[in-house]
C-alpha positions as YAML, in Angstrom:
chain: A
units: angstrom
residues:
- id: 1
  name: MET
  ca: [55.31, 40.86, 3.80]
- id: 2
  name: SER
  ca: [51.94, 40.95, 5.56]
- id: 3
  name: PRO
  ca: [51.38, 41.08, 9.14]
- id: 4
  name: ASP
  ca: [49.85, 37.97, 9.01]
- id: 5
  name: GLN
  ca: [53.26, 36.46, 7.21]
- id: 6
  name: ALA
  ca: [55.40, 38.52, 9.77]
- id: 7
  name: TYR
  ca: [53.93, 36.84, 12.98]
- id: 8
  name: ALA
  ca: [53.09, 33.33, 11.62]
- id: 9
  name: ASN
  ca: [56.19, 31.67, 12.89]
- id: 10
  name: ARG
  ca: [56.49, 33.06, 16.03]
- id: 11
  name: THR
  ca: [54.85, 30.13, 18.31]
- id: 12
  name: ASP
  ca: [53.83, 27.02, 17.13]
- id: 13
  name: LEU
  ca: [50.07, 26.61, 17.26]
- id: 14
  name: THR
  ca: [49.99, 23.22, 16.14]
- id: 15
  name: ALA
  ca: [49.89, 21.39, 19.34]
- id: 16
  name: LEU
  ca: [47.15, 23.83, 20.54]
- id: 17
  name: SER
  ca: [44.91, 23.38, 17.75]
- id: 18
  name: GLU
  ca: [44.80, 19.69, 17.55]
- id: 19
  name: ALA
  ca: [43.75, 19.65, 21.29]
- id: 20
  name: VAL
  ca: [41.21, 22.08, 20.57]
- id: 21
  name: GLU
  ca: [39.78, 20.27, 17.71]
- id: 22
  name: ASN
  ca: [39.71, 16.87, 19.48]
- id: 23
  name: ILE
  ca: [38.04, 18.37, 22.59]
- id: 24
  name: LYS
  ca: [35.19, 20.00, 20.17]
- id: 25
  name: SER
  ca: [34.91, 16.77, 18.21]
- id: 26
  name: GLU
  ca: [34.52, 14.81, 21.82]
- id: 27
  name: ILE
  ca: [31.89, 17.43, 23.26]
- id: 28
  name: GLY
  ca: [30.22, 17.07, 19.52]
- id: 29
  name: LYS
  ca: [29.24, 13.10, 20.05]
- id: 30
  name: ILE
  ca: [26.55, 14.48, 22.65]
- id: 31
  name: ILE
  ca: [25.96, 18.07, 22.32]
- id: 32
  name: ILE
  ca: [24.37, 19.47, 18.80]
- id: 33
  name: GLY
  ca: [25.09, 23.02, 18.14]
- id: 34
  name: GLN
  ca: [25.89, 25.58, 20.61]
- id: 35
  name: THR
  ca: [29.43, 26.06, 18.88]
- id: 36
  name: GLY
  ca: [29.47, 29.54, 20.64]
- id: 37
  name: MET
  ca: [29.65, 28.21, 24.01]
- id: 38
  name: VAL
  ca: [31.79, 25.61, 23.49]
- id: 39
  name: ASP
  ca: [34.17, 27.76, 22.07]
- id: 40
  name: MET
  ca: [34.09, 30.21, 24.61]
- id: 41
  name: LEU
  ca: [34.63, 27.58, 27.21]
- id: 42
  name: ILE
  ca: [37.52, 26.20, 25.49]
- id: 43
  name: ALA
  ca: [38.84, 29.65, 25.36]
- id: 44
  name: ALA
  ca: [38.53, 30.44, 28.98]
- id: 45
  name: LEU
  ca: [40.16, 27.00, 29.88]
- id: 46
  name: LEU
  ca: [42.77, 27.98, 27.61]
- id: 47
  name: ALA
  ca: [43.11, 32.03, 29.39]
- id: 48
  name: ASN
  ca: [42.97, 30.07, 32.75]
- id: 49
  name: GLY
  ca: [39.58, 32.16, 33.55]
- id: 50
  name: HIS
  ca: [36.39, 31.70, 35.31]
- id: 51
  name: VAL
  ca: [32.96, 30.85, 33.38]
- id: 52
  name: LEU
  ca: [29.34, 31.96, 33.87]
- id: 53
  name: ILE
  ca: [26.83, 30.30, 31.93]
- id: 54
  name: GLU
  ca: [23.22, 31.71, 31.81]
- id: 55
  name: GLY
  ca: [20.25, 30.35, 30.02]
- id: 56
  name: VAL
  ca: [16.91, 28.73, 30.56]
- id: 57
  name: PRO
  ca: [16.66, 25.19, 32.09]
- id: 58
  name: GLY
  ca: [17.20, 22.25, 29.50]
- id: 59
  name: VAL
  ca: [19.77, 23.98, 27.10]
- id: 60
  name: ALA
  ca: [22.55, 21.80, 27.59]
- id: 61
  name: LYS
  ca: [24.52, 24.46, 30.23]
- id: 62
  name: THR
  ca: [25.38, 21.79, 33.19]
- id: 63
  name: MET
  ca: [25.96, 19.40, 30.46]
- id: 64
  name: THR
  ca: [28.30, 20.75, 28.06]
- id: 65
  name: ALA
  ca: [30.47, 22.28, 31.71]
- id: 66
  name: LYS
  ca: [30.35, 18.52, 32.38]
- id: 67
  name: LEU
  ca: [31.56, 17.17, 29.24]
- id: 68
  name: LEU
  ca: [34.47, 19.88, 29.15]
- id: 69
  name: ALA
  ca: [35.37, 18.38, 32.05]
- id: 70
  name: ARG
  ca: [35.44, 14.71, 31.11]
- id: 71
  name: THR
  ca: [38.02, 15.57, 28.23]
- id: 72
  name: VAL
  ca: [40.61, 16.86, 30.82]
- id: 73
  name: SER
  ca: [41.91, 14.45, 33.11]
- id: 74
  name: VAL
  ca: [42.04, 16.35, 36.35]
- id: 75
  name: GLY
  ca: [39.74, 16.36, 39.22]
- id: 76
  name: PHE
  ca: [36.57, 17.32, 38.82]
- id: 77
  name: SER
  ca: [33.64, 18.05, 41.45]
- id: 78
  name: ARG
  ca: [30.21, 19.91, 41.52]
- id: 79
  name: ILE
  ca: [28.49, 21.61, 43.88]
- id: 80
  name: GLN
  ca: [24.38, 21.93, 43.83]
- id: 81
  name: PHE
  ca: [23.77, 25.72, 45.08]
- id: 82
  name: THR
  ca: [20.81, 26.22, 47.04]
- id: 83
  name: PRO
  ca: [19.02, 28.47, 49.19]
- id: 84
  name: ASP
  ca: [20.59, 26.72, 52.55]
- id: 85
  name: LEU
  ca: [23.90, 26.14, 51.24]
- id: 86
  name: LEU
  ca: [26.25, 27.21, 54.10]
- id: 87
  name: PRO
  ca: [30.25, 28.47, 53.06]
- id: 88
  name: SER
  ca: [31.50, 25.43, 54.98]
- id: 89
  name: ASP
  ca: [29.58, 23.38, 52.52]
- id: 90
  name: VAL
  ca: [31.77, 24.53, 50.17]
- id: 91
  name: LEU
  ca: [35.13, 25.60, 51.12]
- id: 92
  name: GLY
  ca: [35.04, 22.64, 54.00]
- id: 93
  name: THR
  ca: [35.57, 22.99, 57.71]
- id: 94
  name: ALA
  ca: [37.40, 21.56, 60.69]
- id: 95
  name: ILE
  ca: [36.57, 18.38, 62.33]
- id: 96
  name: PHE
  ca: [37.55, 17.22, 65.87]
- id: 97
  name: ASP
  ca: [39.39, 14.20, 65.84]
- id: 98
  name: PRO
  ca: [39.23, 12.10, 69.07]
- id: 99
  name: LYS
  ca: [42.45, 9.84, 68.91]
- id: 100
  name: SER
  ca: [44.56, 12.61, 67.82]
- id: 101
  name: LEU
  ca: [42.62, 15.40, 70.01]
- id: 102
  name: ALA
  ca: [43.09, 17.85, 67.49]
- id: 103
  name: PHE
  ca: [40.83, 19.35, 64.84]
- id: 104
  name: THR
  ca: [41.84, 18.55, 61.15]
- id: 105
  name: PHE
  ca: [40.40, 20.13, 58.18]
- id: 106
  name: ARG
  ca: [37.90, 18.67, 55.86]
- id: 107
  name: ARG
  ca: [38.22, 19.75, 52.41]
- id: 108
  name: GLY
  ca: [35.08, 21.00, 50.70]
- id: 109
  name: PRO
  ca: [34.35, 20.29, 46.95]
- id: 110
  name: ILE
  ca: [35.61, 23.46, 45.74]
- id: 111
  name: PHE
  ca: [38.84, 21.67, 46.39]
- id: 112
  name: GLY
  ca: [39.10, 20.28, 42.47]
- id: 113
  name: ASN
  ca: [40.61, 21.51, 39.50]
- id: 114
  name: LEU
  ca: [37.11, 22.06, 37.07]
- id: 115
  name: VAL
  ca: [34.27, 22.92, 39.88]
- id: 116
  name: LEU
  ca: [31.33, 22.87, 38.16]
- id: 117
  name: VAL
  ca: [28.75, 25.52, 40.60]
- id: 118
  name: ASP
  ca: [25.24, 24.56, 39.42]
- id: 119
  name: GLU
  ca: [22.70, 27.33, 39.53]
- id: 120
  name: ILE
  ca: [25.03, 29.46, 41.27]
- id: 121
  name: ASN
  ca: [22.39, 32.37, 41.84]
- id: 122
  name: ARG
  ca: [20.25, 29.96, 43.58]
- id: 123
  name: ALA
  ca: [22.19, 30.76, 46.95]
- id: 124
  name: PRO
  ca: [22.27, 33.83, 49.17]
- id: 125
  name: ALA
  ca: [24.86, 36.79, 49.03]
- id: 126
  name: LYS
  ca: [26.76, 34.68, 52.57]
- id: 127
  name: THR
  ca: [27.47, 31.36, 50.12]
- id: 128
  name: GLN
  ca: [28.42, 33.64, 47.15]
- id: 129
  name: ALA
  ca: [30.86, 35.37, 49.43]
- id: 130
  name: ALA
  ca: [32.85, 32.09, 50.03]
- id: 131
  name: LEU
  ca: [33.95, 32.08, 46.26]
- id: 132
  name: PHE
  ca: [35.65, 35.45, 46.33]
- id: 133
  name: GLU
  ca: [39.08, 34.17, 47.66]
- id: 134
  name: VAL
  ca: [39.05, 31.00, 45.89]
- id: 135
  name: MET
  ca: [38.18, 32.41, 42.59]
- id: 136
  name: GLU
  ca: [40.56, 35.72, 42.53]
- id: 137
  name: GLU
  ca: [43.72, 34.27, 44.61]
- id: 138
  name: ARG
  ca: [43.30, 30.53, 43.96]
- id: 139
  name: GLN
  ca: [43.20, 29.64, 47.53]
- id: 140
  name: VAL
  ca: [41.29, 29.17, 50.18]
- id: 141
  name: THR
  ca: [41.76, 30.48, 53.77]
- id: 142
  name: VAL
  ca: [40.06, 28.91, 56.96]
- id: 143
  name: ASP
  ca: [40.73, 29.31, 60.90]
- id: 144
  name: GLY
  ca: [43.73, 31.64, 59.63]
- id: 145
  name: THR
  ca: [45.03, 28.74, 57.65]
- id: 146
  name: THR
  ca: [45.63, 29.18, 53.66]
- id: 147
  name: TYR
  ca: [44.98, 26.42, 51.23]
- id: 148
  name: PRO
  ca: [46.37, 26.95, 47.85]
- id: 149
  name: MET
  ca: [44.28, 25.22, 45.07]
- id: 150
  name: GLN
  ca: [46.20, 22.55, 42.54]
- id: 151
  name: GLN
  ca: [46.59, 24.10, 39.07]
- id: 152
  name: PRO
  ca: [44.88, 24.31, 37.03]
- id: 153
  name: PHE
  ca: [41.64, 25.57, 39.06]
- id: 154
  name: MET
  ca: [38.85, 26.86, 36.91]
- id: 155
  name: VAL
  ca: [35.01, 27.53, 37.79]
- id: 156
  name: LEU
  ca: [32.25, 26.83, 35.57]
- id: 157
  name: ALA
  ca: [29.02, 28.24, 36.80]
- id: 158
  name: THR
  ca: [25.92, 27.93, 35.67]
- id: 159
  name: GLN
  ca: [22.54, 30.41, 36.63]
- id: 160
  name: ASN
  ca: [19.30, 30.94, 35.25]
- id: 161
  name: PRO
  ca: [18.01, 34.08, 33.96]
- id: 162
  name: VAL
  ca: [17.84, 36.61, 37.39]
- id: 163
  name: GLU
  ca: [14.11, 37.20, 36.25]
- id: 164
  name: HIS
  ca: [13.40, 33.23, 37.29]
- id: 165
  name: GLU
  ca: [11.14, 33.01, 40.89]
- id: 166
  name: GLY
  ca: [13.55, 31.71, 43.82]
- id: 167
  name: THR
  ca: [17.22, 33.48, 42.39]
- id: 168
  name: TYR
  ca: [19.28, 36.18, 43.58]
- id: 169
  name: ARG
  ca: [21.70, 38.73, 41.85]
- id: 170
  name: LEU
  ca: [24.94, 38.04, 42.20]
- id: 171
  name: PRO
  ca: [27.45, 40.55, 43.87]
- id: 172
  name: GLU
  ca: [29.18, 43.17, 41.55]
- id: 173
  name: ALA
  ca: [32.26, 41.80, 43.17]
- id: 174
  name: GLN
  ca: [31.41, 37.96, 42.19]
- id: 175
  name: LEU
  ca: [30.84, 39.45, 38.94]
- id: 176
  name: ASP
  ca: [33.93, 40.85, 38.23]
- id: 177
  name: ARG
  ca: [35.94, 37.44, 38.54]
- id: 178
  name: PHE
  ca: [34.16, 35.62, 35.91]
- id: 179
  name: LEU
  ca: [36.08, 36.05, 32.69]
- id: 180
  name: PHE
  ca: [33.44, 35.20, 30.55]
- id: 181
  name: LYS
  ca: [29.48, 35.16, 30.71]
- id: 182
  name: ILE
  ca: [28.01, 33.09, 28.06]
- id: 183
  name: LEU
  ca: [24.47, 33.82, 27.17]
- id: 184
  name: VAL
  ca: [22.99, 30.77, 25.66]
- id: 185
  name: ASP
  ca: [19.71, 30.42, 23.53]
- id: 186
  name: TYR
  ca: [17.61, 27.71, 22.31]
- id: 187
  name: PRO
  ca: [18.58, 25.70, 19.26]
- id: 188
  name: THR
  ca: [17.43, 26.46, 15.82]
- id: 189
  name: ILE
  ca: [14.76, 23.94, 14.52]
- id: 190
  name: ASP
  ca: [17.34, 22.11, 12.45]
- id: 191
  name: GLU
  ca: [19.25, 21.71, 15.31]
- id: 192
  name: GLU
  ca: [16.56, 20.37, 17.77]
- id: 193
  name: VAL
  ca: [15.59, 17.88, 15.01]
- id: 194
  name: GLN
  ca: [19.35, 16.29, 15.29]
- id: 195
  name: ILE
  ca: [19.11, 16.73, 19.01]
- id: 196
  name: LEU
  ca: [16.04, 14.34, 18.83]
- id: 197
  name: SER
  ca: [17.77, 12.17, 16.41]
- id: 198
  name: GLY
  ca: [20.88, 11.84, 18.63]
- id: 199
  name: PHE
  ca: [19.09, 11.40, 21.39]
- id: 200
  name: HIS
  ca: [16.89, 8.64, 19.95]
- id: 201
  name: ALA
  ca: [20.07, 6.58, 18.35]
- id: 202
  name: ARG
  ca: [21.61, 6.23, 21.68]
- id: 203
  name: GLN
  ca: [17.93, 4.80, 23.38]
- id: 204
  name: GLY
  ca: [17.84, 7.87, 25.33]
- id: 205
  name: MET
  ca: [21.11, 7.32, 26.95]
- id: 206
  name: ASN
  ca: [23.56, 10.47, 27.52]
- id: 207
  name: ASN
  ca: [26.82, 8.72, 28.36]
- id: 208
  name: VAL
  ca: [28.85, 11.34, 29.49]
- id: 209
  name: ALA
  ca: [31.79, 8.29, 30.98]
- id: 210
  name: SER
  ca: [32.21, 7.55, 27.32]
- id: 211
  name: LEU
  ca: [33.87, 10.37, 26.42]
- id: 212
  name: THR
  ca: [38.07, 10.37, 25.70]
- id: 213
  name: PRO
  ca: [40.21, 12.18, 28.30]
- id: 214
  name: LEU
  ca: [42.40, 13.91, 25.80]
- id: 215
  name: LEU
  ca: [44.44, 16.35, 28.06]
- id: 216
  name: SER
  ca: [46.24, 15.92, 31.43]
- id: 217
  name: GLY
  ca: [46.65, 18.94, 33.70]
- id: 218
  name: SER
  ca: [49.98, 19.71, 32.93]
- id: 219
  name: THR
  ca: [49.38, 19.82, 29.27]
- id: 220
  name: VAL
  ca: [46.49, 22.35, 29.92]
- id: 221
  name: GLN
  ca: [49.45, 24.50, 32.09]
- id: 222
  name: GLN
  ca: [51.40, 24.32, 28.88]
- id: 223
  name: LEU
  ca: [48.61, 25.37, 26.74]
- id: 224
  name: GLN
  ca: [47.97, 28.12, 29.02]
- id: 225
  name: VAL
  ca: [51.90, 29.42, 29.13]
- id: 226
  name: VAL
  ca: [51.39, 29.17, 25.03]
- id: 227
  name: VAL
  ca: [48.17, 31.77, 25.41]
- id: 228
  name: GLN
  ca: [50.16, 34.00, 27.13]
- id: 229
  name: SER
  ca: [52.79, 34.26, 24.93]
- id: 230
  name: LEU
  ca: [50.85, 35.24, 21.95]
- id: 231
  name: HIS
  ca: [51.80, 38.70, 20.17]
- id: 232
  name: VAL
  ca: [49.73, 42.03, 20.95]
- id: 233
  name: GLU
  ca: [50.64, 45.43, 19.54]
- id: 234
  name: GLU
  ca: [50.70, 48.64, 21.52]
- id: 235
  name: LYS
  ca: [47.58, 49.61, 19.55]
- id: 236
  name: ILE
  ca: [45.51, 46.87, 19.84]
- id: 237
  name: LEU
  ca: [46.25, 46.98, 23.53]
- id: 238
  name: ARG
  ca: [45.23, 50.94, 23.62]
- id: 239
  name: TYR
  ca: [42.05, 49.59, 21.49]
- id: 240
  name: MET
  ca: [41.01, 47.64, 24.48]
- id: 241
  name: ALA
  ca: [41.29, 50.26, 26.98]
- id: 242
  name: GLN
  ca: [39.79, 52.70, 24.90]
- id: 243
  name: ILE
  ca: [36.87, 50.37, 24.93]
- id: 244
  name: THR
  ca: [36.89, 49.85, 28.77]
- id: 245
  name: THR
  ca: [37.14, 53.51, 29.65]
- id: 246
  name: ASN
  ca: [34.26, 54.31, 27.30]
- id: 247
  name: THR
  ca: [31.79, 52.44, 29.55]
- id: 248
  name: ARG
  ca: [32.85, 54.32, 32.75]
- id: 249
  name: ASN
  ca: [31.44, 57.68, 30.95]
- id: 250
  name: ASN
  ca: [28.26, 56.62, 29.05]
- id: 251
  name: PRO
  ca: [25.50, 58.09, 29.69]
- id: 252
  name: ALA
  ca: [23.62, 54.72, 29.25]
- id: 253
  name: LEU
  ca: [25.10, 53.13, 31.76]
- id: 254
  name: TYR
  ca: [25.03, 53.50, 35.90]
- id: 255
  name: LEU
  ca: [28.27, 51.52, 36.10]
- id: 256
  name: GLY
  ca: [31.12, 50.90, 34.08]
- id: 257
  name: ALA
  ca: [33.85, 48.09, 33.66]
- id: 258
  name: SER
  ca: [36.67, 47.99, 36.17]
- id: 259
  name: PRO
  ca: [40.30, 47.35, 34.86]
- id: 260
  name: ARG
  ca: [39.96, 43.87, 35.28]
- id: 261
  name: ALA
  ca: [37.72, 44.33, 32.61]
- id: 262
  name: SER
  ca: [40.41, 45.66, 30.35]
- id: 263
  name: LEU
  ca: [42.78, 42.45, 31.75]
- id: 264
  name: ALA
  ca: [40.06, 39.97, 30.74]
- id: 265
  name: LEU
  ca: [40.20, 41.44, 27.16]
- id: 266
  name: LEU
  ca: [43.69, 40.74, 27.16]
- id: 267
  name: THR
  ca: [43.49, 37.35, 28.23]
- id: 268
  name: GLY
  ca: [40.41, 36.54, 26.52]
- id: 269
  name: SER
  ca: [41.64, 37.79, 22.94]
- id: 270
  name: LYS
  ca: [44.60, 36.01, 23.41]
- id: 271
  name: ALA
  ca: [42.95, 32.63, 23.96]
- id: 272
  name: PHE
  ca: [40.21, 33.60, 20.74]
- id: 273
  name: ALA
  ca: [43.13, 34.30, 18.50]
- id: 274
  name: ALA
  ca: [44.66, 30.83, 19.53]
- id: 275
  name: LEU
  ca: [41.50, 29.41, 18.97]
- id: 276
  name: ARG
  ca: [41.22, 30.52, 15.08]
- id: 277
  name: GLY
  ca: [44.82, 29.88, 14.56]
- id: 278
  name: ARG
  ca: [46.95, 32.73, 15.27]
- id: 279
  name: ASP
  ca: [49.72, 33.53, 17.59]
- id: 280
  name: PHE
  ca: [48.98, 37.25, 17.67]
- id: 281
  name: VAL
  ca: [45.65, 39.04, 18.42]
- id: 282
  name: THR
  ca: [43.93, 41.43, 15.90]
- id: 283
  name: PRO
  ca: [40.45, 43.69, 16.84]
- id: 284
  name: GLU
  ca: [38.31, 40.97, 15.18]
- id: 285
  name: ASP
  ca: [39.23, 39.47, 18.43]
- id: 286
  name: VAL
  ca: [38.91, 41.69, 20.95]
- id: 287
  name: GLN
  ca: [35.56, 42.65, 19.13]
- id: 288
  name: ALA
  ca: [34.61, 38.76, 19.88]
- id: 289
  name: VAL
  ca: [35.55, 38.47, 23.36]
- id: 290
  name: ALA
  ca: [34.23, 41.99, 24.14]
- id: 291
  name: TYR
  ca: [30.56, 40.68, 24.65]
- id: 292
  name: PRO
  ca: [31.05, 37.97, 26.87]
- id: 293
  name: VAL
  ca: [33.50, 39.92, 28.93]
- id: 294
  name: LEU
  ca: [31.68, 43.20, 29.39]
- id: 295
  name: ARG
  ca: [28.02, 42.16, 29.62]
- id: 296
  name: HIS
  ca: [28.40, 40.85, 33.28]
- id: 297
  name: ARG
  ca: [30.70, 43.76, 34.00]
- id: 298
  name: ILE
  ca: [28.26, 46.90, 33.54]
- id: 299
  name: GLN
  ca: [25.14, 47.85, 34.37]
- id: 300
  name: LEU
  ca: [22.55, 49.96, 32.73]
- id: 301
  name: SER
  ca: [20.90, 53.05, 33.45]
- id: 302
  name: PRO
  ca: [17.56, 52.91, 34.85]
- id: 303
  name: GLU
  ca: [16.38, 54.94, 31.94]
- id: 304
  name: ARG
  ca: [17.84, 52.50, 29.61]
- id: 305
  name: GLU
  ca: [16.32, 49.60, 31.59]
- id: 306
  name: MET
  ca: [13.11, 51.13, 31.54]
- id: 307
  name: GLU
  ca: [13.30, 50.87, 27.57]
- id: 308
  name: GLY
  ca: [13.65, 47.16, 27.41]
- id: 309
  name: SER
  ca: [17.67, 47.57, 26.28]
- id: 310
  name: THR
  ca: [20.59, 44.78, 27.03]
- id: 311
  name: PRO
  ca: [24.40, 45.10, 27.82]
- id: 312
  name: ASP
  ca: [25.11, 43.54, 24.18]
- id: 313
  name: GLN
  ca: [23.12, 46.52, 22.54]
- id: 314
  name: VAL
  ca: [25.28, 49.33, 24.53]
- id: 315
  name: ILE
  ca: [28.32, 47.11, 23.95]
- id: 316
  name: LYS
  ca: [27.97, 47.04, 20.47]
- id: 317
  name: SER
  ca: [27.85, 50.92, 20.34]
- id: 318
  name: LEU
  ca: [30.31, 51.44, 22.39]
- id: 319
  name: ILE
  ca: [32.67, 49.53, 19.89]
- id: 320
  name: GLU
  ca: [31.34, 51.01, 16.45]
- id: 321
  name: LYS
  ca: [32.41, 54.30, 18.12]
- id: 322
  name: VAL
  ca: [35.93, 53.38, 19.03]
- id: 323
  name: GLU
  ca: [38.37, 53.74, 15.92]
- id: 324
  name: VAL
  ca: [39.49, 50.60, 14.94]
- id: 325
  name: PRO
  ca: [43.73, 50.42, 14.71]
- id: 326
  name: ARG
  ca: [44.91, 48.94, 11.42]
...
């Protein structure tokens, strides 16, 4: 009996696969192409992780994030990051009530289930730091009082490339809190023709409200539990650890990946395996998620930056040098 057959019936993925296909179908009513971005967004939702989406303006980063949120029947909020945004504008603040002669906490827009942070790198470090606690611990502490977030909780952040004017490079501590960093490229010419045709047929309307909510918050949590229960062999765990460890002694890198990256490889690989209809993780799953997991957690050496190398090129080289378990 092959490994695939041995593991085939360990976990019932019928409901999960059906939910994934329905979400893709709903998003596909408006978004043409960008299948890689959509897959990774769904994988991050199933893995209970945050996502950073980077691309030039106009490639549907914000729209796709809004559409994903629309397919899940939970609380949604959007925060537009700007240079003058304060931490209290994100987290909330204490307001004095003259009737009770006491301060009451007014919650900020971060208190949602799916939170879209648009153009996250437009705000300076002071405001970025406001997200550290809530992204890692799923709670907010204001004036000594801790407020837990309602589950599921996911931050979908978009950013323009750091070379754009008026942007700030995100702190490494914050980047490390994102499960995936998704790079969004321009569509192909055929996809762009389809975009124009669809936009023309809708007479210029992108009616996000027309999408049907497919999953409740409790259903999302149930699917997340299913994903966490997927089978991972010991040799696959070692394979993940070897990839992450090799980033720390690579001459092409100034900064390697932290142990949190290994955990992200594990959770991301499980979610990606579930997307592919399997309840066990293969080396191919690890390789597929290695790029979005690692590209924002490593820093190139100055020499490699001057040569014009990219993090993805280094990750590809790393993967090729690690023996694939069989």
